[in-house]
C-alpha positions, 0 to 999 in steps of 0.5 A: 707419730702422735695424732696431734703431730700429724694434725699440726703437719697436715694443718700447716699443709694447708695453707697454701703459701706452706705448701708452696714453700714446702713444694719449693724446698722438696724441689731444691733437694738435700741442698735445701735454699736461703730464705731469701731466695725463697722469698725472690722465688714465691714474691713473699713479704719477709715478715709473712714468709717468716711466719710461714716457715716458722710453722713448718719449723714447729711441725719439723716439716722444714729444719733451719741451719745458720750458714754464716750469715745466711739461713738454709731452709730444707724438707724434712722427708722424714717427718712427711713420710711419718705423716703419710704412714700414720695415716696408712697404718690401719690401711685395710685391717678392716672392721671385724674385731669391732663388728664382733664386740659391738655384736656382743655388746648388743 
């Protein structure tokens, strides 16, 4: 995952409303939820919900599918997993190489 996309995903989830939406969709599972049900559960105005959902969709954290007259929203677990992996990819590698290079340079 690219740094810019990881930052975008984390930024989207850093907003309480978008975090609530994402957690609600995680709870809904693979079936997802239609927008009107998300709105009813969160008590969000339609325009506010549309704004927050569009950010989550742009970041790839939520997918939307038109089913008849409704739009079903689903959490994209793979995208969140990719963000977490991005954060952990350097885990426990230490700084030995960098320290050696710094010592040699001085």
